[in-house]
N, CA, C and O of each residue as an XYZ file, in Angstrom:
336
protein
N      45.437     35.599    -67.638
C      45.861     35.413    -66.286
C      44.755     34.682    -65.533
O      43.573     34.968    -65.724
N      45.138     33.751    -64.689
C      44.170     33.008    -63.885
C      44.059     33.635    -62.500
O      45.062     33.958    -61.863
N      42.817     33.800    -62.050
C      42.545     34.355    -60.727
C      41.648     33.380    -59.986
O      40.683     32.857    -60.545
N      41.975     33.139    -58.719
C      41.194     32.250    -57.881
C      40.444     33.067    -56.841
O      41.032     33.889    -56.138
N      39.136     32.833    -56.752
C      38.263     33.535    -55.802
C      37.688     32.500    -54.849
O      37.024     31.554    -55.274
N      37.945     32.683    -53.555
C      37.414     31.783    -52.534
C      36.365     32.509    -51.716
O      36.577     33.636    -51.269
N      35.233     31.851    -51.526
C      34.157     32.405    -50.710
C      33.335     31.255    -50.138
O      33.072     30.274    -50.834
N      32.928     31.368    -48.870
C      32.157     30.289    -48.262
C      30.699     30.244    -48.715
O      30.056     29.197    -48.636
N      30.172     31.389    -49.194
C      28.772     31.469    -49.597
C      28.660     32.366    -50.822
O      29.625     33.028    -51.205
N      27.487     32.385    -51.428
C      27.167     33.291    -52.545
C      28.048     33.052    -53.781
O      28.280     33.979    -54.558
N      28.531     31.844    -53.965
C      29.410     31.556    -55.106
C      28.696     31.747    -56.442
O      29.297     32.259    -57.387
N      27.435     31.349    -56.542
C      26.700     31.533    -57.797
C      26.540     33.017    -58.123
O      26.683     33.427    -59.274
N      26.244     33.809    -57.107
C      26.094     35.242    -57.308
C      27.422     35.891    -57.689
O      27.464     36.765    -58.555
N      28.505     35.462    -57.044
C      29.839     35.994    -57.364
C      30.221     35.632    -58.793
O      30.732     36.469    -59.537
N      29.975     34.393    -59.170
C      30.289     33.952    -60.528
C      29.535     34.805    -61.554
O      30.133     35.280    -62.520
N      28.243     35.001    -61.354
C      27.438     35.802    -62.289
C      27.912     37.248    -62.320
O      27.974     37.853    -63.390
N      28.244     37.807    -61.172
C      28.716     39.183    -61.080
C      30.016     39.367    -61.861
O      30.148     40.310    -62.641
N      30.970     38.469    -61.650
C      32.262     38.597    -62.338
C      32.123     38.353    -63.840
O      32.753     39.047    -64.639
N      31.311     37.380    -64.228
C      31.138     37.109    -65.658
C      30.440     38.253    -66.383
O      30.544     38.353    -67.605
N      29.736     39.114    -65.664
C      29.067     40.267    -66.281
C      30.028     41.447    -66.492
O      29.692     42.407    -67.185
N      31.208     41.370    -65.898
C      32.192     42.449    -66.037
C      32.702     42.512    -67.477
O      32.950     41.479    -68.099
N      32.858     43.733    -68.003
C      33.285     43.905    -69.394
C      34.773     44.187    -69.541
O      35.378     43.757    -70.523
N      35.370     44.887    -68.609
C      36.823     45.114    -68.670
C      37.354     45.301    -67.257
O      37.203     46.369    -66.665
N      37.967     44.270    -66.729
C      38.377     43.041    -67.386
C      37.214     42.053    -67.520
O      36.199     42.166    -66.833
N      37.387     41.102    -68.405
C      36.403     40.029    -68.528
C      36.855     38.851    -67.669
O      38.037     38.511    -67.638
N      35.912     38.242    -66.982
C      36.170     37.067    -66.158
C      35.434     35.894    -66.787
O      34.210     35.925    -66.909
N      36.160     34.866    -67.184
C      35.550     33.663    -67.747
C      35.770     32.520    -66.757
O      36.907     32.176    -66.434
N      34.670     31.936    -66.282
C      34.764     30.834    -65.322
C      35.493     29.659    -65.959
O      35.175     29.255    -67.077
N      36.470     29.114    -65.244
C      37.247     27.978    -65.735
C      36.810     26.702    -65.030
O      36.416     25.729    -65.673
N      36.886     26.716    -63.676
C      36.528     25.500    -62.929
C      36.428     25.812    -61.449
O      36.832     26.879    -60.986
N      35.878     24.851    -60.722
C      35.916     24.882    -59.262
C      37.184     24.140    -58.850
O      37.327     22.949    -59.125
N      38.096     24.838    -58.196
C      39.334     24.198    -57.744
C      39.093     23.364    -56.499
O      39.648     22.275    -56.349
N      38.264     23.882    -55.614
C      37.841     23.195    -54.392
C      36.363     23.533    -54.212
O      35.824     24.334    -54.976
N      35.702     22.947    -53.231
C      34.298     23.300    -53.034
C      34.052     24.790    -52.760
O      32.937     25.274    -52.956
N      35.086     25.524    -52.307
C      34.928     26.956    -52.023
C      35.665     27.859    -53.000
O      35.436     29.068    -52.994
N      36.531     27.321    -53.831
C      37.409     28.155    -54.663
C      37.089     28.028    -56.153
O      37.117     26.938    -56.725
N      36.784     29.178    -56.764
C      36.500     29.228    -58.202
C      37.707     29.815    -58.928
O      38.421     30.667    -58.398
N      37.915     29.339    -60.153
C      39.015     29.863    -60.959
C      38.450     30.545    -62.204
O      37.556     30.015    -62.863
N      38.985     31.731    -62.516
C      38.557     32.515    -63.660
C      39.755     32.883    -64.518
O      40.842     33.146    -64.005
N      39.546     32.901    -65.833
C      40.525     33.450    -66.774
C      40.165     34.916    -66.933
O      39.034     35.249    -67.289
N      41.135     35.801    -66.668
C      40.887     37.241    -66.720
C      41.621     37.828    -67.917
O      42.804     37.566    -68.135
N      40.888     38.634    -68.691
C      41.456     39.276    -69.874
C      41.090     40.751    -69.858
O      39.941     41.122    -69.621
N      42.088     41.580    -70.112
C      41.862     43.025    -70.228
C      41.786     43.408    -71.697
O      42.403     42.763    -72.544
N      41.029     44.457    -72.000
C      40.962     44.984    -73.363
C      42.341     45.522    -73.743
O      43.130     45.905    -72.879
N      42.618     45.546    -75.042
C      43.898     46.060    -75.516
C      44.159     47.454    -74.975
O      43.279     48.314    -74.990
N      45.372     47.666    -74.500
C      45.761     48.975    -74.005
C      45.366     49.260    -72.566
O      45.618     50.352    -72.057
N      44.746     48.282    -71.904
C      44.389     48.475    -70.499
C      45.007     47.373    -69.668
O      45.296     46.283    -70.164
N      45.200     47.668    -68.422
C      45.704     46.665    -67.495
C      45.308     47.076    -66.091
O      44.827     48.188    -65.872
N      45.509     46.184    -65.148
C      45.153     46.492    -63.779
C      45.353     45.293    -62.882
O      45.952     44.296    -63.285
N      44.853     45.389    -61.673
C      44.951     44.312    -60.695
C      43.591     43.614    -60.620
O      42.668     44.130    -59.989
N      43.460     42.461    -61.247
C      42.150     41.801    -61.281
C      41.668     41.333    -59.913
O      40.461     41.229    -59.691
N      42.585     41.048    -58.993
C      42.143     40.598    -57.673
C      41.478     41.737    -56.904
O      40.436     41.539    -56.280
N      42.073     42.919    -56.946
C      41.474     44.080    -56.269
C      40.152     44.457    -56.910
O      39.201     44.812    -56.214
N      40.083     44.384    -58.236
C      38.855     44.719    -58.953
C      37.737     43.740    -58.578
O      36.605     44.155    -58.327
N      38.055     42.444    -58.540
C      37.056     41.435    -58.184
C      36.533     41.669    -56.768
O      35.326     41.620    -56.532
N      37.440     41.922    -55.835
C      37.016     42.161    -54.456
C      36.162     43.424    -54.352
O      35.198     43.458    -53.588
N      36.509     44.461    -55.115
C      35.731     45.701    -55.094
C      34.308     45.452    -55.607
O      33.341     45.952    -55.033
N      34.186     44.673    -56.695
C      32.860     44.342    -57.220
C      32.036     43.572    -56.192
O      30.867     43.879    -55.961
N      32.658     42.572    -55.583
C      31.956     41.717    -54.618
C      31.556     42.515    -53.383
O      30.419     42.420    -52.920
N      32.480     43.294    -52.855
C      32.199     44.072    -51.636
C      31.184     45.177    -51.891
O      30.584     45.686    -50.943
N      30.977     45.561    -53.145
C      30.005     46.580    -53.493
C      28.569     46.087    -53.513
O      27.642     46.886    -53.640
N      28.377     44.785    -53.389
C      27.032     44.215    -53.362
C      26.430     44.356    -51.968
O      27.172     44.461    -50.992
N      25.099     44.361    -51.850
C      24.470     44.501    -50.529
C      24.926     43.418    -49.546
O      25.033     43.680    -48.347
N      25.191     42.224    -50.035
C      25.618     41.123    -49.176
C      27.145     41.018    -49.097
O      27.663     40.224    -48.311
N      27.862     41.794    -49.887
C      29.311     41.661    -49.980
C      30.088     42.147    -48.778
O      31.171     41.636    -48.491
N      29.554     43.127    -48.071
C      30.287     43.699    -46.941
C      30.487     42.704    -45.801
O      31.428     42.846    -45.019
N      29.630     41.717    -45.697
C      29.732     40.750    -44.596
C      30.323     39.411    -45.042
O      30.376     38.463    -44.260
N      30.761     39.336    -46.284
C      31.263     38.087    -46.838
C      32.782     38.052    -46.837
O      33.421     38.995    -47.305
N      33.368     36.983    -46.321
C      34.813     36.812    -46.357
C      35.177     36.276    -47.737
O      34.707     35.212    -48.139
N      36.019     37.019    -48.463
C      36.417     36.645    -49.816
C      37.934     36.733    -49.921
O      38.551     37.673    -49.420
N      38.524     35.739    -50.579
C      39.957     35.791    -50.870
C      40.122     35.734    -52.375
O      39.551     34.868    -53.038
N      40.904     36.658    -52.915
C      41.176     36.699    -54.353
C      42.682     36.698    -54.557
O      43.383     37.591    -54.080
N      43.174     35.690    -55.269
C      44.605     35.554    -55.525
C      44.850     35.233    -56.987
O      44.041     34.569    -57.635
N      45.978     35.712    -57.500
C      46.424     35.307    -58.826
C      46.954     33.890    -58.706
O      47.635     33.573    -57.731
N      46.662     33.034    -59.665
C      47.092     31.629    -59.645
C      48.592     31.559    -59.384
O      49.386     32.213    -60.061
N      48.965     30.759    -58.399
C      50.360     30.578    -58.048
C      50.816     31.495    -56.926
O      51.886     31.293    -56.354
N      50.019     32.495    -56.610
C      50.363     33.439    -55.550
C      50.019     32.806    -54.195
O      48.957     32.204    -54.035
N      50.905     32.946    -53.247
C      50.657     32.393    -51.911
C      50.095     33.474    -51.000
O      50.535     34.622    -51.050
N      49.129     33.112    -50.171
C      48.574     34.053    -49.213
C      49.392     33.954    -47.934
O      49.437     32.907    -47.287
N      50.038     35.060    -47.581
C      50.868     35.080    -46.377
C      50.283     35.978    -45.306
O      50.808     36.043    -44.194
N      49.203     36.669    -45.628
C      48.585     37.567    -44.681
C      49.136     38.973    -44.757
O      48.611     39.882    -44.113
N      50.181     39.165    -45.532
C      50.778     40.481    -45.673
C      50.348     41.153    -46.948
O      49.458     40.674    -47.651
N      50.999     42.292    -47.250
C      50.691     43.011    -48.487
C      51.131     42.187    -49.684
O      52.102     41.433    -49.618
N      50.407     42.343    -50.764
C      50.726     41.592    -51.988
C      51.572     42.464    -52.887
O      51.958     42.036    -53.975
């Protein structure tokens, strides 16, 4: 599954943080825009979850994460401002 993470700052730190995750694993694919990174997300056999919520939880758990605006969407998902 492809997940897109948008952030105005700390992109290198976010990339390193997500790539260090073991389950799910985040593999950097490309920069879609100057602010948006794309990752291939894979879960271990027998596990599943919401990779966007997990990514945001990891990012917001960092000392600098609480003040950072981050958007995490599954590829193809539109942001409407409502519940996903």
